[in-house]
C-alpha positions as CSV (number, residue, x, y, z in Angstrom):
1,M,0.0,0.0,0.0
2,R,2.9,2.4,0.8
3,F,4.5,1.8,-2.6
4,A,1.2,2.4,-4.3
5,A,0.6,5.6,-2.5
6,I,4.1,6.9,-3.3
7,H,3.9,5.8,-6.9
8,A,0.5,7.5,-7.3
9,R,1.9,10.7,-5.8
10,F,5.0,10.5,-8.0
11,M,3.0,10.0,-11.2
12,Q,0.8,13.0,-10.3
13,Q,4.0,15.1,-10.0
14,R,5.6,13.7,-13.1
15,K,4.7,16.3,-15.7
16,P,6.8,17.7,-18.5
17,S,10.0,19.1,-17.0
18,N,9.7,22.4,-15.1
19,V,11.3,24.7,-17.7
20,T,11.9,28.3,-17.0
21,K,10.8,30.6,-19.9
22,R,13.7,33.0,-20.0
23,P,15.3,31.9,-23.3
24,L,11.8,31.6,-24.9
25,K,10.9,35.1,-23.6
26,F,14.2,36.4,-25.0
27,I,13.4,35.0,-28.4
28,L,9.8,36.3,-28.4
29,S,10.6,39.7,-27.0
30,K,13.9,40.5,-28.7
31,V,14.9,38.3,-31.6
32,I,11.5,37.8,-33.4
33,P,10.6,41.5,-33.3
34,V,14.1,42.3,-34.8
35,L,13.7,39.7,-37.5
36,T,10.1,40.8,-38.2
37,F,11.2,44.4,-38.6
38,S,14.1,43.3,-40.9
39,L,11.7,41.2,-43.0
40,A,9.3,44.2,-43.3
41,C,12.0,46.8,-44.0
42,G,14.7,44.9,-45.7
43,P,13.4,45.1,-49.3
44,F,12.9,48.9,-48.9
45,A,16.3,49.4,-47.2
46,F,18.0,47.9,-50.2
47,A,15.8,49.2,-52.9
48,Q,18.5,51.5,-54.2
49,F,20.4,48.6,-55.6
50,S,19.0,47.9,-59.0
51,R,21.7,45.7,-60.5
52,S,20.7,42.0,-60.5
53,L,23.0,39.8,-58.5
54,E,24.4,36.5,-59.6
55,I,23.9,33.7,-57.1
56,G,26.4,30.9,-56.7
57,R,25.1,27.3,-56.4
58,Y,27.2,26.6,-53.3
59,V,27.5,28.5,-50.1
60,F,29.9,28.3,-47.1
61,T,29.0,30.1,-43.9
62,G,31.0,30.6,-40.8
63,F,28.9,31.8,-37.8
64,G,29.1,32.6,-34.1
65,G,26.6,33.5,-31.4
66,A,24.9,32.4,-28.2
67,S,23.2,29.2,-27.1
68,F,20.6,29.6,-24.4
69,G,20.2,27.0,-21.7
70,D,17.4,26.3,-19.3
71,D,16.4,24.8,-15.9
72,F,14.7,21.5,-15.6
73,E,13.3,19.4,-12.7
74,F,12.6,15.7,-12.7
75,P,10.7,13.9,-9.9
76,T,12.7,10.7,-9.5
77,L,11.9,7.5,-7.6
78,I,14.4,6.1,-5.1
79,F,14.2,2.4,-4.4
80,T,15.5,1.6,-0.9
81,N,16.0,-1.7,0.9
82,G,12.4,-2.8,1.1
83,G,10.7,0.5,0.2
84,V,10.5,3.5,-2.1
85,T,10.7,7.2,-1.8
86,S,11.2,10.1,-4.3
87,Q,13.2,13.3,-4.8
88,T,13.4,16.0,-7.4
89,V,16.6,16.2,-9.4
90,G,17.5,19.5,-11.1
91,M,19.5,20.1,-14.3
92,R,20.5,23.6,-15.3
93,Y,22.1,24.3,-18.7
94,A,23.8,27.7,-18.6
95,A,23.9,30.0,-21.6
96,G,27.2,30.1,-23.5
97,Y,28.9,30.9,-26.7
98,Q,28.5,29.0,-29.9
99,I,30.5,28.7,-33.1
100,G,29.9,26.7,-36.3
101,V,30.1,26.2,-40.0
102,R,27.5,25.4,-42.7
103,G,27.7,24.1,-46.2
104,S,24.7,24.8,-48.5
105,E,23.5,24.0,-52.0
106,N,20.9,26.1,-53.7
107,L,18.2,24.0,-55.4
108,G,16.6,26.5,-57.8
109,D,15.5,30.0,-56.9
110,H,13.6,29.3,-53.6
111,A,15.0,26.2,-51.9
112,A,18.3,25.1,-50.4
113,V,19.7,22.3,-48.3
114,H,22.4,22.6,-45.6
115,L,24.8,20.5,-43.7
116,E,25.7,22.2,-40.5
117,Y,28.1,21.6,-37.5
118,S,28.0,23.7,-34.4
119,F,29.9,23.6,-31.0
120,A,28.3,25.2,-27.9
121,N,29.8,25.8,-24.5
122,Q,27.0,25.1,-22.0
123,P,28.1,24.5,-18.4
124,L,25.8,22.0,-16.6
125,L,24.7,22.0,-13.0
126,F,23.0,19.0,-11.3
127,T,21.1,19.6,-8.0
128,N,19.9,17.1,-5.5
129,L,21.5,14.3,-7.3
130,S,22.3,12.4,-4.1
131,P,22.1,13.1,-0.3
132,T,25.9,13.7,-0.1
133,V,26.1,15.8,-3.3
134,P,23.5,18.6,-3.2
135,S,25.0,20.3,-6.3
136,L,27.5,19.2,-9.0
137,S,28.9,21.7,-11.5
138,L,30.3,20.2,-14.8
139,G,32.3,21.6,-17.7
140,H,30.0,20.7,-20.5
141,N,29.8,21.2,-24.3
142,V,27.3,20.3,-27.0
143,S,28.3,19.4,-30.6
144,R,25.5,19.1,-33.1
145,L,25.5,17.9,-36.7
146,S,22.3,18.4,-38.8
147,Y,20.9,18.3,-42.3
148,D,18.4,21.0,-43.0
149,G,16.2,22.3,-45.7
150,S,15.1,25.9,-46.2
151,Y,12.6,28.0,-48.2
152,L,13.4,31.5,-49.4
153,P,10.3,33.4,-50.6
154,L,12.3,36.2,-52.4
155,P,14.2,35.5,-55.7
156,P,18.0,35.3,-55.8
157,S,18.2,38.8,-57.4
158,K,17.3,40.4,-54.1
159,R,20.0,41.5,-51.8
160,F,17.8,40.8,-48.7
161,R,16.5,37.2,-48.5
162,P,14.6,36.0,-45.5
163,Y,14.1,32.2,-45.0
164,V,12.6,29.6,-42.9
165,K,14.3,26.2,-42.2
166,A,13.9,22.9,-40.5
167,G,16.0,19.7,-40.2
168,A,17.2,16.8,-38.1
169,G,20.5,15.4,-36.9
170,T,22.3,14.3,-33.8
171,A,23.9,15.9,-30.7
172,L,26.8,14.9,-28.5
173,F,26.5,16.1,-24.9
174,F,30.2,16.1,-23.9
175,I,31.4,16.3,-20.3
176,R,35.0,17.4,-20.0
177,G,37.5,14.9,-18.6
178,K,38.3,16.8,-15.4
179,S,34.6,17.1,-14.5
180,I,34.1,13.3,-15.0
181,D,37.0,12.6,-12.7
182,E,35.7,15.0,-10.1
183,A,32.2,13.4,-10.2
184,R,33.8,9.9,-10.0
185,A,35.6,11.0,-6.8
186,L,32.2,11.8,-5.3
187,G,30.8,8.4,-6.2
188,I,28.9,9.5,-9.4
189,N,29.8,7.8,-12.6
190,L,29.1,10.0,-15.7
191,R,29.7,9.6,-19.4
192,D,29.0,11.5,-22.7
193,S,25.6,11.0,-24.3
194,W,24.2,11.1,-27.8
195,E,20.7,12.2,-28.7
196,F,18.7,12.6,-32.0
197,L,17.5,16.2,-32.6
198,F,15.0,18.1,-34.7
199,N,15.4,21.8,-35.3
200,W,13.4,24.7,-36.8
201,G,14.1,28.4,-37.2
202,G,14.6,31.2,-39.6
203,G,16.8,34.1,-40.6
204,A,18.0,36.3,-43.4
205,T,21.0,37.0,-45.6
206,V,22.0,40.4,-46.9
207,R,24.2,40.3,-50.0
208,V,27.3,42.5,-50.0
209,D,28.3,41.5,-53.5
210,D,28.0,38.5,-55.8
211,Q,30.1,36.3,-53.5
212,V,29.7,37.6,-50.0
213,A,26.6,38.0,-47.7
214,L,26.0,38.7,-44.0
215,A,23.8,36.2,-42.3
216,F,21.5,36.2,-39.2
217,E,19.7,33.2,-37.9
218,F,17.7,32.0,-34.8
219,K,17.0,28.3,-34.2
220,N,15.3,26.0,-31.7
221,Q,17.2,22.8,-31.2
222,I,14.9,20.1,-29.8
223,S,16.2,16.8,-28.4
224,G,15.6,14.2,-25.7
225,F,17.4,14.7,-22.4
226,P,20.8,13.0,-22.3
227,S,21.3,10.3,-19.7
228,Y,25.0,10.9,-18.9
229,G,25.1,7.3,-18.0
230,L,22.6,7.7,-15.1
231,P,19.7,5.3,-14.7
232,R,16.1,6.5,-14.7
233,N,15.6,5.7,-11.0
234,A,17.9,6.1,-8.0
235,Q,18.4,3.3,-5.6
236,I,20.0,2.4,-2.2
237,S,21.9,-0.9,-2.3
238,G,23.2,-1.7,1.1
239,A,24.9,1.4,2.3
240,Q,25.5,2.7,-1.2
241,F,23.4,5.4,-2.9
242,V,23.2,5.0,-6.7
243,P,21.9,8.3,-8.3
244,G,19.4,8.4,-11.1
245,V,17.3,10.9,-13.1
246,S,13.8,10.2,-14.4
247,R,14.2,12.2,-17.6
248,D,10.9,13.2,-19.2
249,G,9.9,15.4,-22.2
250,F,12.1,17.3,-24.6
251,M,14.8,19.9,-24.3
252,H,14.4,23.1,-26.2
253,N,17.7,24.9,-26.8
254,W,17.5,28.4,-28.4
255,Q,20.3,29.7,-30.5
256,V,21.0,33.1,-32.1
257,N,23.9,33.4,-34.7
258,F,25.5,36.0,-36.9
259,G,27.9,35.0,-39.7
260,V,29.4,35.6,-43.1
261,A,28.5,33.6,-46.2
262,Y,30.6,33.0,-49.3
263,F,29.0,31.9,-52.6
264,W,30.6,30.1,-55.6
265,D,29.8,27.9,-58.5
266,D,31.3,24.7,-59.9
């Protein structure tokens, strides 16, 4: 009866992860209005350029910007010797810098495909992971590789070209070696984790000449939560506490980038 009552209370609490809305509010209040204004004013701002531009079939873009983390909470069961309790484990992904490269191919006047790699520095903080470790800070990076498609409503002759895009790929959540050693010394065994991802976003390019353009982009990277080698439930085996995290839902990671694009043909 005790297990049934605890399990029922746990399932009632087990909702999608408690996510703070700061990065989303930033996107909605800052980035999207700027992009909307650019989309509205861009064609007029560049109306004085009457010469038609040549567009290269291939594009290489180097970019940098920011990757915005979030706070998550996971109610997690703890199986003890003959019983069960629960605790709430927290995971906080801090905001950090991001760099990356993108190779693109234009498919006609209004579509393109992209292969993109990005590297983000996002420190990770675990809270309430075990009774003896109330918080654990980790040096943490995220590498992402994705294949995307985009739609560009304006023709290639325009200097200002907004676009929308979406795609899929994979992400490596990488814990630095020193942090893994420090966690192991506290009795917590961690490892790197892979997750599939889906992304959507949009942006715009502004052509400087036939071969160079400035680029702006915002993107939402959506993936499952990495396990880092931790089980979904914690347990007490004898006198040893084995930490776990009951990961639920999806992680939304917002990114804002600025870059320079170079166009060329065969």
